[in-house]
N, C-alpha and C positions, 0 to 999 in steps of 0.2 A: 479267431475266425468263427463266424456264425454260419452254420449250414442248415438249410431248410429245404423241405420238399416243396413241390409246386403249390399245393393247396394251402400250406401254412403261410406263404409269403406274398400272395397276390395283393394284399392290402397294405404292404409296407414298402412302397416305392420310395426311393431316395430323390430328393430335389437336387438334381445335377444338371449341368449345362451340356454335357456331351454324352453320346451313346456310340460306342465303338463296337462294330461287329467283326469277328475274326473266326477262323476255323483252323483246326489242327487234325492231321491224319493220324488215325490209331484204330486198332481193332476193338478198343474198349467201347461198349455200348451201354448207355444209361437205361435203367428200367423205367425211369420217369425223370422229368426235368428237375434240376437241382439249382438252388440259389446259395451263393456265398457272399458274405458281407464282411469287409475288414478295411481299415484305414480310410473310411469314408467312401469306399468303392463297393459297388454291388455288381456281381457277376451272375448271370443266368446261363446255365449250361444245358444244352439239349443235344440230341443226336443230329449229326450232319448226314443227310440223306441225299443221294444223287443217282444218276443213271449212267450205265455204260452200255456197250453193245449187247450184253447179256440181259439187261433189264435193271430194275431198281437195286440199289446196293447201299450198304452202310459204309460211309467214307471216313467218319471220325466224329469229332466233337465240334459243336458250334457254340460260340460264346457271344453274349451281349454284355458289354461292360459299360456301366453307368458311372460317370465320374465327373469331377470338376478339374479344370486345368487352365493354364494361361491362354492357350489357343488350341486349334484343332490338331496341329501337328504334335504339340506337346502331349495332348490327350492320347494320341496313338502310341507315342513312345512309352508313356506311363502304363497304358493298358497292356502293351506287349510285355513290359517288365513284370507286372503283377501276374499276368497269365503264365509266365515261366514258372512261378511258384506253384500255381494250381496244377499245371500240366505235369510238373515233377511229382506232385502228390498223387495224381491219378496213376502215373507210371509206376510209382513205388507200391501203391496199394494193390494194383492188379498185376504187377510183374509183367508189364507190357509196354512196348515202346510208344511214345507219343512225340510227334514231330513238333518243331517250333511253329506256333500259330502264325498265320499270315493275315494281316488286316485286309478287310474287304471294303468297308465303308465306315465313315465317321460322320454322325449327324451332330449339328450344333443347333441348340434351341435358344433363341433370343428374340425379345421384343415381338412376340406373337408370330414369328415365322421360323422356317427351318432351312438351313443350308446343309450341304453335304460335301465331303471330300471322298471321292471314290477311287479305289485302287484297282486297276485293271491290268492283267498280264496279256500283252498283245501276242498273237501267234507269229511273231517274227523274231528270230534270234539275231542279236547284234553280231555283225561280221568283224570281230576283233581277232587279229592274228599277229603272232611274232614268228619271224622266220628263224628256223634252227640254224645255229652255227655248228657244223659238223666237227670242226677242229676243237671247239670248246668242249663238246660232248666227248670226243676222243681223249682229250687231256684228262678229263675226270675219270672216264671208264678205265683207261690204262692204269692209272694210279690205284684205282679201287681194286682191280684184279691183281695188282702186285702186292697188296696187303697180306699179312698173315691172316689165317682164318679167324682168329679171335678178334683182331682189330677190325677186319672187314665186317664182321657181324655187328659191331658197335656202330661203325660208320653207316652201314646199310640201315640200321635202325634209326639213326639220326636223320638220314635223308628221308626215310619214310615218314617220320614225325614232322619234318619240314613240309613235305607234300601234304600231309593231313591238315596242317595249320593253314597252308595256302588255299586249301579247299573250303575251309570253314567260313561261315558268314558272321558268326557271333564272336565278338572281341575276346570274351573269356576263353572260348574253345581254342582260338588261334594262339593266344598267349600261352595257355597251358601246354599246347602241342609243342611250341618252340622251346619252352622251358625243359620239357622232357627230352627233346632232341639234344639240348646242351648237357643234361645229366647223363645221357648215353655216351657222350664224348668226354665227360669229366675225367675218367681214369686215364684216357689216352693223352689228354693235355697235361695232366699231372706228371705222367711218365716222361713226356717229351721235354718239359721244362723243369723237371726235378722239383716239383712242388710238394708241399706237405700233404699227406693223405689223411691225417688225423688232427684233431684239435688239441690244444694244450691240456696236459693232465690237470686234474683238480683234486682237492682234498675232500674226502667223505665227511659230511657234517656230523656223523655219529661217532666214527672211530678215528678219524683223522688220517686214515690211510690214503695213499695216492691212488686215484682212479684214472686209468688211461682215457684220453680224449677219444671221442667218436669220430666217424667219417665226416669229412668236410667237402664242400664244393669249391675247393681252391682253383680247380681247372676252369669251372664255369665262371668264377669271379675274375680270373685272369683274362679270359677272352672278352668279357663284358667291359672291364676297365680299359682294355686295350682300345676299344672303340669309343667309349664315352666317359672314361675316367671313373673315379670313385662316386661321383654324383649319379651316373647311370646305374652303377651297381646298387647303390642304396635305393634308387627308385624301383628297379626291377625286383630286388629281393623283398622290399616292403610290399609291393603289389602282390607278389607271390604269397607272402605270409598272410596278407590280409584275406586272401581267398582260402588258403589251406587251413588257417586257424580261425576263420570267420571273425576277424577283428573289426571289419567295417562292412556296411551294406554293399551288396554287389553292384548296385547302381552307381555308387561313388567310386568303387574300385574300377569298374569298367571304363569310366572316363579317363582315369589315370593310365590304364593299360592301353587304351586306344592311342594315346600320344606316344607310347613307348614302342609300339609294334614296328615301325620302320627301322629303328635302330636294332631291335631284337632280331629281326630278320637278317640284317647285315651281320650281326654277331654269329648267328647260326651258320650262315653260308661261309663266312670267313673261317670259322673254326673247322668246318669240314675240309676246306682247302688246306688248312694248316696241318691237320693230322695226316692228310694224304701226301704232304710235301709237294703239292702242286707248285711249280716254279713261280716265284714272286712276280716275274714279269708277265705271267699269264693271268694272275688273279684279278687285275682290274677289269678283265673281260667278263667276269662273273658278277659285276655290280649291276644294279637295276632295281626298279621298284617292283613290288609283288603285283601280279596280274591275276585276278580271279577268273574263274571259268566263265566264258561267254554265256549269257542267258537271254531269255526273252525280254523284250523291251517292257519296262514297267511304266505305265501311264497313270498319272494322278490328275483327275479332273474335278474341279470344284463348281458347284451349281446351287441355285436357290430354287426351292419349290414355291410356286405361286399360291397354292391353295392348302398345302399340307400344314396342319397345326401341330405344335409340339407334342400334345397329348395323344396324337394319332399315329405315332411311329410304333409299329408292331415289333414285338420280340420275335426271334427266330429267323428262319431263312426267307420267309415271304415278306419282303419289304419293298417299298418304292425305290427305284434306282434307275440308272441308265443301263441299257443292255447293249453290249457290243454287237452291232449289226454287220459290219464288215471292216476290213482294213485294206486300204490301198497301199501297196508297198512296191518299191523298185530297188534293185541292187545292181550296180554295175562297177566295172573296174576302169579307172581313168589314170593313166600314167603310173600304173603299178599300185594304185591305191583303191580301196573299196569305198564307194560312195553309196549311201542309202537314203531313200525317202520313205517316210512312214506317215500315213494320214488315216486315223481311225474315224469311223462313223458310228454314232450311238443312236438308239431309239429310246424315247421316254416310255416307261411302262405304265405311268399313271398320269397325273396332271402335268400340264406343260411346265418346263423348267427353263431357267435362264443360266447359261454357262458363263462364269465370270473368271475362271482361271484354269490353266492346264500346265502340266509339267511332265516331260518325258525323261525318265531316269534310265540311263544305259550303262553298259559296261564299256569302259574305254581304257586304252593303254595309258597309264600315267606317265610313261616315258615318251609318248608320242602326242604332241599337242595339236596336230593337224586335225581339223574337223572332218568327220566322215558321215555325219547325219544331217539331213535336212528334214525337219519335222514340220507338219502343217497343223493349224488349229483344228480341233475336232469338229466334225459336222454333226448336226443334231436333227433327227427325224422326229417330229412331234408324235405324241401318242395317238392323236386323232387328226386326220387330214380334213381340211375344210371342204365341204361339198363342191364339186365342180359343176358349172352351169351346163 
């Protein structure tokens, strides 16, 4: 990785097709802009400044990522993956937390014009809900309280790690949380099913003496194979070893982990019910897809600038874009279901733009296919109004 201060790097722009802007929350403040170049990508890092009710404040770090990719969405994915490495380096060097960066806008430069894909968080939270089944909760709670203290500590820990995984957005964090949950249950499963707790003895290569085998995850393997057989165990253990022992790039491993998450969640919940001896006729009630925490609607809007030239896109926070002017929204209950309507209005900050695509990303219950959202195409207020007679 090549690292340069601002003055050294201004004449060394990379010829790239995309410019992705993103920001991350942190207390780390840069003394001056920094530039990082690696893998054909150039990242300019500056301070992210904003305002709250008390006045101007330092919010974190702002990134301009110049890169080439197949398309604009792929550019955002690659930029976020590369920024994870840089953000981790910042966190390690300064012993300070750095959030995962969020993409703000991605510019595409081609054939003398500029298009943009803007990411906007709308101030409306998706009304997703699951109704609690009190009997199901009581069945779990009663069995948990009946455990001996040592077992209850392990089950509590496993449930806490399941909760942490369900809260996480990143595939790696979710996978690791659920693996740790299974490791917490491993001794309890071994004891219940009389599984081996150590691996086979081996001979010392120097003296030939027998060396006792070390601890094994036979309980974890047992519950994984019970759900998906030996094939699932191999896939899960290989993905875990790829991360722990850095055998493959994280980008490759994340794709494999993502495909495993639904079954791994099923394994964790099934293992908890098993060690608690929840009656088998009640266990089907605990099936279901994982539902993340409801969040604000995420709106992606694509548009083309009519006059902006590729070389005129500035670095930093001051850049041409659409500004969210208002959001018209309505929420009502119809026959026990929530129905929502969301319609954003944007204002162009510079030259007129032409909107050509929009997509509203929402949190939905994967076990409930009924639609609850009625979105409208975004409205656009030009940057300058034509004079009225």
